[in-house]
C-alpha positions as CSV (number, residue, x, y, z in Angstrom):
1,X,20.9,-32.5,-6.9
2,X,17.9,-32.2,-4.6
3,X,18.9,-29.8,-1.8
4,X,18.9,-31.0,1.8
5,X,19.2,-27.8,3.8
6,X,20.4,-27.6,7.4
7,X,17.3,-26.5,9.3
8,X,18.7,-25.6,12.7
9,X,21.5,-26.2,15.2
10,X,20.1,-26.0,18.7
11,X,22.0,-26.3,22.0
12,X,20.6,-27.3,25.4
13,X,22.0,-28.4,28.7
14,X,22.4,-32.1,29.1
15,X,21.6,-31.8,32.8
16,X,19.9,-29.2,35.0
17,X,23.2,-27.7,36.3
18,X,26.8,-27.5,35.0
19,X,26.2,-30.2,32.3
20,X,27.9,-30.2,28.9
21,X,26.1,-28.6,26.0
22,X,25.0,-30.8,23.2
23,X,23.8,-29.9,19.7
24,X,21.0,-31.3,17.6
25,X,21.2,-30.6,13.9
26,X,18.1,-31.4,11.8
27,X,18.2,-31.8,8.0
28,X,15.0,-31.7,6.1
29,X,14.7,-33.8,2.9
30,X,13.5,-32.4,0.6
31,X,14.0,-29.0,2.1
32,X,10.6,-27.6,1.0
33,X,8.6,-30.5,2.3
34,X,7.9,-29.4,5.9
35,X,9.1,-28.0,9.1
36,X,10.3,-29.1,12.5
37,X,8.9,-27.4,15.6
38,X,11.0,-26.3,18.5
39,X,12.9,-28.6,20.8
40,X,11.5,-28.7,24.4
41,X,14.2,-29.6,26.9
42,X,13.6,-32.3,29.5
43,X,16.8,-31.8,31.3
44,X,16.4,-34.3,34.1
45,X,16.2,-37.1,31.5
46,X,18.7,-35.6,29.1
47,X,16.1,-35.8,26.4
48,X,14.6,-33.5,23.7
49,X,11.4,-33.6,21.8
50,X,11.1,-32.8,18.0
51,X,7.8,-32.5,16.3
52,X,7.3,-32.5,12.5
53,X,4.7,-30.9,10.2
54,X,4.4,-31.6,6.5
55,X,3.6,-28.9,4.0
56,X,0.8,-29.4,1.4
57,X,1.7,-32.0,-1.2
58,X,4.0,-33.9,1.1
59,X,3.8,-36.5,3.9
60,X,6.2,-37.3,6.7
61,X,7.5,-40.8,6.7
62,X,10.5,-41.1,9.0
63,X,13.2,-39.7,11.3
64,X,16.6,-41.2,10.6
65,X,20.2,-40.9,11.8
66,X,23.2,-42.2,9.8
67,X,20.6,-43.7,7.3
68,X,18.9,-45.8,10.1
69,X,15.3,-45.2,10.9
70,X,14.7,-43.8,14.4
71,X,11.0,-43.4,14.3
72,X,8.0,-43.1,12.0
73,X,6.0,-41.1,14.5
74,X,5.5,-37.4,14.0
75,X,7.0,-36.8,17.5
76,X,10.6,-37.9,18.1
77,X,12.2,-38.1,21.6
78,X,15.9,-37.9,21.6
79,X,18.4,-39.0,24.3
80,X,21.3,-36.5,24.5
81,X,24.4,-38.2,25.8
82,X,26.2,-36.6,22.8
83,X,25.6,-34.4,19.8
84,X,22.9,-35.7,17.4
85,X,22.6,-35.2,13.6
86,X,19.0,-36.1,12.6
87,X,17.3,-36.2,9.2
88,X,13.6,-35.8,8.8
89,X,12.4,-37.3,5.5
90,X,9.2,-36.6,3.6
91,X,7.6,-38.1,0.4
92,X,5.8,-36.1,-2.2
93,X,2.1,-37.1,-2.3
94,X,0.3,-37.0,-5.6
95,X,-3.4,-37.6,-5.7
96,X,-5.0,-39.7,-8.5
97,X,-8.8,-39.9,-8.2
98,X,-8.5,-40.2,-4.4
99,X,-5.5,-42.6,-4.4
100,X,-2.2,-41.3,-3.2
101,X,1.2,-41.9,-4.9
102,X,4.2,-41.5,-2.6
103,X,7.3,-40.5,-4.4
104,X,10.7,-40.5,-2.7
105,X,13.4,-38.0,-3.7
106,X,16.7,-39.6,-4.7
107,X,19.8,-37.4,-4.7
108,X,22.0,-37.9,-7.7
109,X,25.4,-39.4,-7.4
110,X,27.8,-42.1,-8.5
111,X,27.8,-45.8,-7.7
112,X,29.3,-49.1,-8.9
113,X,26.6,-51.0,-10.8
114,X,26.6,-54.8,-11.1
115,X,28.3,-57.5,-9.0
116,X,31.1,-60.0,-9.4
117,X,31.9,-63.3,-7.7
118,X,35.6,-63.6,-8.5
119,X,37.3,-61.4,-5.9
120,X,36.1,-61.1,-2.3
121,X,38.2,-57.9,-2.0
122,X,36.8,-56.5,-5.2
123,X,34.0,-54.0,-5.8
124,X,30.4,-55.3,-5.2
125,X,31.5,-58.8,-4.4
126,X,28.6,-61.3,-4.3
127,X,29.3,-65.1,-4.5
128,X,26.0,-65.5,-6.2
129,X,26.7,-63.0,-9.0
130,X,26.3,-64.3,-12.5
131,X,27.8,-63.5,-15.9
132,X,24.9,-61.2,-16.5
133,X,25.9,-58.9,-13.7
134,X,29.5,-58.2,-14.8
135,X,31.5,-56.2,-15.4
136,X,31.0,-53.9,-12.4
137,X,31.0,-50.4,-13.9
138,X,30.8,-46.8,-12.6
139,X,27.5,-44.9,-13.2
140,X,26.6,-41.3,-12.5
141,X,23.0,-40.3,-12.2
142,X,21.1,-37.1,-11.9
143,X,18.5,-36.6,-9.1
144,X,15.1,-38.2,-9.6
145,X,12.1,-39.6,-7.7
146,X,10.9,-43.1,-7.3
147,X,7.8,-44.8,-5.9
148,X,8.0,-45.7,-2.3
149,X,6.2,-48.9,-3.1
150,X,5.3,-50.9,-6.2
151,X,2.2,-49.6,-8.0
152,X,-0.9,-51.0,-6.3
153,X,-4.0,-52.5,-7.8
154,X,-6.1,-49.6,-6.4
155,X,-3.9,-47.1,-8.3
156,X,-4.1,-49.1,-11.5
157,X,-7.9,-49.2,-11.1
158,X,-8.1,-45.5,-10.4
159,X,-6.3,-44.8,-13.6
160,X,-7.5,-47.5,-16.0
161,X,-10.9,-48.4,-14.6
162,X,-10.1,-52.1,-14.5
163,X,-7.8,-54.5,-12.7
164,X,-5.9,-57.2,-14.6
165,X,-4.4,-58.9,-11.6
166,X,-4.9,-62.6,-11.0
167,X,-5.1,-62.2,-7.2
168,X,-7.2,-59.2,-6.3
169,X,-6.6,-56.7,-3.4
170,X,-6.4,-52.9,-3.2
171,X,-3.0,-52.8,-1.5
172,X,-1.5,-55.7,-3.4
173,X,0.9,-54.8,-6.2
174,X,-0.7,-54.8,-9.6
175,X,0.5,-57.8,-11.6
176,X,-0.2,-59.4,-14.9
177,X,0.7,-56.2,-16.8
178,X,3.1,-56.1,-19.7
179,X,5.7,-53.5,-20.4
180,X,3.5,-52.4,-23.3
181,X,0.4,-52.1,-21.1
182,X,2.3,-49.8,-18.8
183,X,4.1,-47.6,-21.3
184,X,1.4,-47.3,-24.0
185,X,-1.7,-47.2,-21.8
186,X,-1.2,-46.6,-18.1
187,X,1.5,-43.9,-18.1
188,X,-0.2,-41.7,-20.7
189,X,-3.5,-41.8,-18.8
190,X,-1.7,-41.2,-15.5
191,X,0.2,-38.2,-16.8
192,X,-3.0,-36.8,-18.3
193,X,-4.7,-37.0,-14.9
194,X,-1.8,-35.5,-12.9
195,X,-0.1,-33.2,-15.3
196,X,3.2,-34.9,-14.4
197,X,5.7,-36.9,-16.4
198,X,5.7,-40.3,-14.7
199,X,7.7,-43.1,-16.3
200,X,9.4,-46.3,-15.6
201,X,12.8,-46.1,-13.9
202,X,15.9,-46.9,-15.9
203,X,17.7,-50.1,-14.8
204,X,20.5,-47.9,-13.3
205,X,18.0,-45.8,-11.4
206,X,16.4,-48.9,-10.1
207,X,19.6,-50.4,-8.8
208,X,20.9,-47.2,-7.4
209,X,17.7,-46.8,-5.4
210,X,17.6,-50.5,-4.3
211,X,21.2,-50.2,-3.0
212,X,20.3,-47.1,-0.9
213,X,22.0,-44.6,-3.2
214,X,24.5,-42.4,-1.2
215,X,23.2,-43.9,2.1
216,X,24.0,-47.5,1.1
217,X,25.3,-49.9,3.7
218,X,26.6,-52.2,1.0
219,X,24.1,-55.1,1.4
220,X,23.3,-57.6,-1.4
221,X,19.6,-57.2,-0.5
222,X,17.9,-53.8,-0.3
223,X,18.8,-52.5,3.2
224,X,19.5,-55.7,5.1
225,X,21.7,-58.8,5.1
226,X,18.7,-60.8,6.1
227,X,16.3,-61.2,3.1
228,X,13.4,-62.1,5.3
229,X,13.5,-58.6,6.8
230,X,12.9,-56.8,3.5
231,X,11.5,-59.1,0.8
232,X,8.7,-61.6,0.1
233,X,10.2,-64.6,-1.6
234,X,9.5,-68.3,-1.7
235,X,10.6,-69.0,1.9
236,X,8.2,-66.5,3.6
237,X,5.6,-65.5,1.1
238,X,3.3,-68.6,1.5
239,X,3.7,-68.8,-2.3
240,X,1.4,-65.8,-2.9
241,X,1.4,-62.0,-3.4
242,X,1.7,-59.8,-0.3
243,X,0.5,-56.3,0.6
244,X,3.0,-53.6,-0.2
245,X,5.0,-51.9,2.5
246,X,4.7,-54.5,5.3
247,X,8.4,-55.4,5.7
248,X,11.4,-53.2,6.5
249,X,12.3,-50.5,4.1
250,X,15.8,-50.0,2.7
251,X,18.1,-47.0,3.7
252,X,15.9,-44.6,1.6
253,X,12.6,-45.7,3.0
254,X,11.7,-47.7,-0.2
255,X,9.7,-50.9,0.3
256,X,9.7,-54.2,-1.6
257,X,12.6,-53.3,-3.8
258,X,13.3,-57.1,-4.0
259,X,10.6,-59.7,-3.8
260,X,6.8,-59.6,-4.1
261,X,6.8,-58.8,-7.8
262,X,9.5,-58.4,-10.4
263,X,9.6,-54.8,-11.6
264,X,9.7,-53.7,-15.3
265,X,12.4,-51.1,-16.1
266,X,12.5,-48.7,-19.1
267,X,15.6,-50.3,-20.8
268,X,16.0,-52.8,-23.5
269,X,18.1,-55.6,-22.1
270,X,21.8,-56.0,-23.0
271,X,25.0,-57.3,-21.4
272,X,27.0,-54.6,-19.4
273,X,29.9,-52.6,-20.7
274,X,32.9,-51.8,-18.5
275,X,32.7,-48.1,-19.6
276,X,31.7,-45.5,-17.0
277,X,28.4,-44.0,-17.9
278,X,26.2,-41.0,-17.1
279,X,22.4,-41.5,-16.9
280,X,22.5,-44.7,-18.9
281,X,19.2,-45.6,-20.6
282,X,20.2,-49.0,-22.1
283,X,20.6,-49.8,-25.8
284,X,18.5,-48.1,-28.4
285,X,16.9,-51.3,-29.6
286,X,16.4,-54.9,-28.6
287,X,13.8,-57.7,-28.2
288,X,13.4,-57.8,-24.4
289,X,13.0,-55.3,-21.6
290,X,14.7,-55.4,-18.2
291,X,13.1,-56.8,-15.1
292,X,14.6,-56.4,-11.6
293,X,14.1,-57.5,-8.0
294,X,12.7,-61.0,-8.0
295,X,9.3,-62.0,-6.7
296,X,7.2,-64.0,-4.2
297,X,7.7,-67.0,-6.3
298,X,11.6,-66.9,-6.4
299,X,14.4,-68.3,-4.3
300,X,16.6,-66.0,-2.4
301,X,19.3,-66.1,-5.1
302,X,16.9,-64.1,-7.4
303,X,16.1,-61.4,-4.9
304,X,19.4,-59.4,-4.9
305,X,20.0,-55.8,-5.8
306,X,22.2,-56.8,-8.8
307,X,20.1,-59.6,-10.1
308,X,18.8,-59.1,-13.7
309,X,16.1,-60.7,-15.9
310,X,14.3,-59.8,-19.1
311,X,11.2,-60.7,-21.1
312,X,9.5,-59.5,-24.3
313,X,7.5,-56.4,-23.6
314,X,4.2,-58.0,-24.4
315,X,4.5,-60.7,-21.8
316,X,2.3,-60.8,-18.7
317,X,3.0,-62.8,-15.6
318,X,1.3,-63.1,-12.2
319,X,4.6,-62.2,-10.4
320,X,5.5,-59.1,-12.5
321,X,4.6,-55.5,-11.7
322,X,6.4,-52.1,-11.6
323,X,7.0,-48.9,-9.7
324,X,7.0,-45.4,-10.9
325,X,9.7,-42.8,-11.5
326,X,9.7,-39.0,-12.0
């Protein structure tokens, strides 16, 4: 599991005289990514100020509390009517010919994968769940990293020297790429350039991340009960591709986990088993590969964290892309 170390517990007066003491605990995720500079008390206002600095190879992306984003500014001002437990989160930044890849650390854990429409009191109830999302089953995953956004056209261009997308734009997700294009051509070249072992996420890794992992609030969409907050789909996309990272992130700071483009996963497609599994990678053979997340073209029913689709690995579509895993 990726460690999340307690950085400091600091006390300060909540008012200038005879006020109660409050504590501010700051957890850095991942722990080696950066540092938080000292708290300056502003006692008349019962506030404190935290400032963050990223180490080489990382970038700050948010302050959070109980999985909710407080600020994406490097300086955070805190009201102190009570004790506060703050998390400062960083992404690993990997350079590829001048283009940055931001990778978010996902702590391993267990979750219930899939959804069911039969029992409102049951696990992962979703009235829109289909037969392809059952049975709900327990999955345990080791820690991994996943792309903060879908792979952009500028990253594909930096690696491949060309852009296969139908609608061009540097910060648009790359589309019109098959599973074979990604696994046989793009990933080997990317790994040669970076010395890393990038890959596609497994279907289980994708769903765990989309659900918010251990920070999940149990939404059927990635981080919100209102799909318009987090996804580009037929009702708000103007029937076209959109720039990555414009809408709200989910609990983990991941953008566009549903909508914009469908995302290829590593697995062959198969119906679920009820058995509990550890680090499942799908069946060993098959004719189609998994797609997750829905797209700008789809209705809201297709843009749910448990929704599944699949196509042959040589197919290319103008609403299908991918994101990276490590």
